[in-house]
C-alpha positions as semicolon CSV with decimal commas, in nm:
position;residue;x (nm);y (nm);z (nm)
1;M;-2,917;1,515;-0,281
2;L;-2,661;1,643;-0,062
3;K;-2,728;1,840;0,259
4;L;-2,490;2,133;0,263
5;D;-2,325;2,166;0,635
6;L;-2,048;2,346;0,688
7;S;-2,032;2,359;1,065
8;P;-1,756;2,249;1,238
9;G;-1,748;1,866;1,189
10;G;-2,031;1,863;0,958
11;R;-1,998;1,724;0,639
12;A;-1,859;1,924;0,343
13;P;-1,917;1,827;-0,015
14;S;-1,640;1,603;-0,127
15;R;-1,681;1,639;-0,508
16;I;-1,731;2,019;-0,627
17;L;-1,800;2,110;-0,998
18;C;-1,728;2,444;-1,111
19;L;-1,940;2,595;-1,431
20;G;-1,837;2,903;-1,564
21;A;-1,906;3,099;-1,908
22;H;-1,585;3,324;-1,900
23;C;-1,214;3,251;-1,737
24;D;-1,282;3,459;-1,446
25;D;-1,647;3,399;-1,345
26;I;-1,597;3,086;-1,110
27;E;-1,337;3,286;-0,927
28;I;-1,582;3,591;-0,875
29;G;-1,897;3,421;-0,829
30;C;-1,768;3,151;-0,579
31;G;-1,389;3,204;-0,519
32;G;-1,464;3,261;-0,150
33;A;-1,699;2,966;-0,102
34;L;-1,398;2,743;-0,230
35;L;-1,134;2,855;-0,028
36;R;-1,361;2,785;0,257
37;L;-1,466;2,469;0,154
38;L;-1,133;2,336;0,102
39;Q;-1,018;2,435;0,407
40;G;-0,882;2,093;0,618
41;A;-1,053;1,881;0,346
42;Q;-0,955;1,632;0,090
43;T;-1,157;1,751;-0,170
44;Q;-1,219;1,670;-0,546
45;I;-1,267;1,979;-0,785
46;T;-1,347;1,992;-1,161
47;W;-1,323;2,333;-1,302
48;M;-1,477;2,360;-1,603
49;I;-1,505;2,717;-1,847
50;L;-1,679;2,722;-2,164
51;C;-1,566;3,021;-2,404
52;S;-1,189;3,138;-2,372
53;D;-0,875;3,220;-2,641
54;E;-0,522;3,164;-2,541
55;I;-0,459;3,442;-2,345
56;R;-0,718;3,401;-2,115
57;A;-0,685;3,003;-2,103
58;S;-0,353;3,093;-1,938
59;E;-0,453;3,311;-1,691
60;A;-0,736;3,082;-1,596
61;R;-0,470;2,783;-1,526
62;A;-0,258;3,019;-1,311
63;S;-0,588;3,176;-1,139
64;A;-0,762;2,784;-1,056
65;S;-0,431;2,648;-0,911
66;K;-0,445;2,921;-0,671
67;F;-0,803;2,871;-0,598
68;M;-0,774;2,454;-0,606
69;E;-0,442;2,490;-0,422
70;A;-0,553;2,261;-0,128
71;A;-0,751;1,996;-0,336
72;G;-0,693;1,642;-0,310
73;E;-0,787;1,573;-0,681
74;R;-0,834;1,866;-0,937
75;R;-0,887;1,902;-1,294
76;L;-0,946;2,210;-1,540
77;A;-1,088;2,221;-1,905
78;V;-1,098;2,529;-2,092
79;H;-1,290;2,482;-2,395
80;P;-1,253;2,753;-2,694
81;F;-1,612;2,841;-2,781
82;R;-1,659;3,192;-2,909
83;D;-1,719;3,447;-2,612
84;G;-2,049;3,639;-2,665
85;Y;-2,174;3,347;-2,894
86;L;-2,236;3,037;-2,669
87;P;-2,605;2,999;-2,694
88;H;-2,505;2,939;-3,110
89;H;-2,282;2,637;-2,949
90;W;-2,552;2,495;-2,758
91;A;-2,519;2,103;-2,929
92;E;-2,094;2,134;-2,904
93;A;-2,130;2,277;-2,501
94;K;-2,421;2,026;-2,436
95;E;-2,152;1,742;-2,560
96;A;-1,879;1,879;-2,364
97;M;-2,059;1,901;-2,036
98;E;-2,190;1,544;-2,096
99;R;-1,829;1,388;-2,154
100;M;-1,773;1,578;-1,782
101;A;-2,045;1,441;-1,624
102;R;-1,973;1,067;-1,731
103;E;-1,624;1,132;-1,587
104;F;-1,737;1,300;-1,246
105;A;-2,013;1,285;-1,025
106;P;-2,052;1,611;-0,798
107;D;-2,184;1,646;-0,455
108;L;-2,199;2,020;-0,506
109;I;-2,218;2,251;-0,806
110;F;-2,142;2,616;-0,856
111;T;-2,271;2,744;-1,188
112;H;-2,417;3,070;-1,330
113;C;-2,747;3,220;-1,224
114;G;-3,080;3,174;-1,468
115;R;-3,134;3,503;-1,388
116;D;-2,841;3,672;-1,520
117;L;-2,881;3,877;-1,838
118;H;-2,550;3,779;-2,021
119;Q;-2,642;3,516;-2,290
120;D;-2,334;3,278;-2,244
121;H;-2,430;3,287;-1,863
122;R;-2,738;3,201;-1,902
123;T;-2,688;2,942;-2,116
124;V;-2,413;2,732;-1,868
125;C;-2,687;2,767;-1,617
126;E;-2,932;2,604;-1,849
127;L;-2,680;2,356;-1,929
128;T;-2,592;2,251;-1,591
129;W;-2,996;2,187;-1,489
130;N;-3,042;2,005;-1,831
131;T;-2,728;1,791;-1,780
132;F;-2,777;1,726;-1,389
133;R;-3,090;1,604;-1,226
134;D;-3,032;1,512;-0,882
135;N;-2,713;1,756;-0,723
136;L;-2,721;2,034;-0,506
137;I;-2,695;2,327;-0,750
138;L;-2,604;2,649;-0,624
139;E;-2,625;2,952;-0,889
140;Y;-2,362;3,232;-0,840
141;E;-2,377;3,610;-0,930
142;I;-2,166;3,828;-1,120
143;P;-2,150;4,229;-1,058
144;K;-2,155;4,395;-1,424
145;Y;-2,292;4,702;-1,575
146;D;-2,611;4,532;-1,680
147;G;-2,741;4,590;-1,326
148;D;-2,917;4,217;-1,274
149;L;-2,837;4,191;-0,915
150;G;-3,122;4,026;-0,750
151;S;-3,227;3,866;-0,429
152;P;-3,004;3,539;-0,328
153;N;-3,126;3,282;-0,105
154;L;-2,852;3,117;0,007
155;F;-2,502;3,291;0,192
156;I;-2,188;3,132;0,297
157;H;-1,973;3,374;0,541
158;L;-1,638;3,420;0,465
159;D;-1,417;3,576;0,732
160;E;-1,155;3,845;0,614
161;S;-0,850;3,638;0,471
162;Q;-1,062;3,443;0,268
163;V;-1,203;3,783;0,120
164;L;-0,867;3,916;0,055
165;R;-0,698;3,576;-0,103
166;K;-1,018;3,600;-0,319
167;T;-0,955;3,949;-0,434
168;E;-0,578;3,925;-0,463
169;N;-0,568;3,639;-0,687
170;I;-0,843;3,775;-0,919
171;L;-0,643;4,094;-0,973
172;A;-0,318;3,909;-0,965
173;C;-0,407;3,642;-1,221
174;Y;-0,626;3,838;-1,457
175;R;-0,401;4,129;-1,587
176;S;-0,593;4,111;-1,931
177;Q;-0,913;4,251;-1,750
178;A;-0,740;4,561;-1,558
179;A;-0,846;4,816;-1,796
180;K;-1,224;4,741;-1,707
181;S;-1,343;4,987;-1,485
182;W;-1,547;4,734;-1,291
183;F;-1,229;4,496;-1,260
184;T;-1,156;4,657;-0,918
185;E;-1,072;4,561;-0,578
186;D;-1,350;4,771;-0,431
187;T;-1,631;4,611;-0,654
188;F;-1,545;4,252;-0,522
189;L;-1,513;4,398;-0,176
190;A;-1,823;4,570;-0,185
191;L;-2,020;4,279;-0,299
192;M;-1,939;4,033;-0,035
193;R;-1,969;4,315;0,214
194;L;-2,312;4,344;0,128
195;R;-2,402;4,013;0,111
196;G;-2,281;3,986;0,435
197;V;-2,486;4,259;0,596
198;E;-2,777;4,084;0,390
199;S;-2,715;3,770;0,572
200;N;-2,632;3,921;0,931
201;S;-2,270;3,785;0,874
202;P;-2,039;3,737;1,207
203;T;-1,747;3,789;0,978
204;R;-1,883;4,108;0,803
205;F;-1,857;3,933;0,450
206;A;-2,031;3,641;0,266
207;E;-2,116;3,529;-0,102
208;A;-2,459;3,499;-0,200
209;F;-2,627;3,236;-0,415
210;Y;-2,960;3,106;-0,544
211;C;-3,072;2,763;-0,463
212;R;-3,367;2,615;-0,608
213;K;-3,366;2,271;-0,457
214;L;-3,206;2,152;-0,129
215;S;-3,256;1,880;0,064
216;V;-3,197;1,865;0,445
């Protein structure tokens, strides 16, 4: 299991797997961390989305390209499972994830939080742990109406440029979500600022994750 070390000269993960139920989940949950991890590193990234339609898939490709811009190698897989019904596609989703796992061996995996109240999000988390047995897995959070934000135990500090770039990319690429009352700049900034307060971030901002296992 990889030791996560983001200090200067430390070993950053070279192979990252990002898993999301929906097209904007990865960016919202760990977009800032990705921008930080990719600084000056020739990283390989696989970006996998389980539920999408054609419109949102197009947005996801544009967004992922912005976040993965500094990656040495990148691949994007968008699957057409129906939004809100992923638990009923367990077998097909499991097969898709197993195929991807045979082609890519990640050092670090970003996935949904297992406590998330959205059924698609929980299913992706369950599939992640079911498929990957000896990897560093960080579970990200998604702000939403359900009010299921908890107390994460791992924080990645972000500087202001990373915070602004993350937020600008999300809002610019996902125009189909603009009508949603929560899909706003202040929502994303507020959560990163709050996690910065909780982790005493010297840069004022952070993204937060749940880590079940970490080997040092």
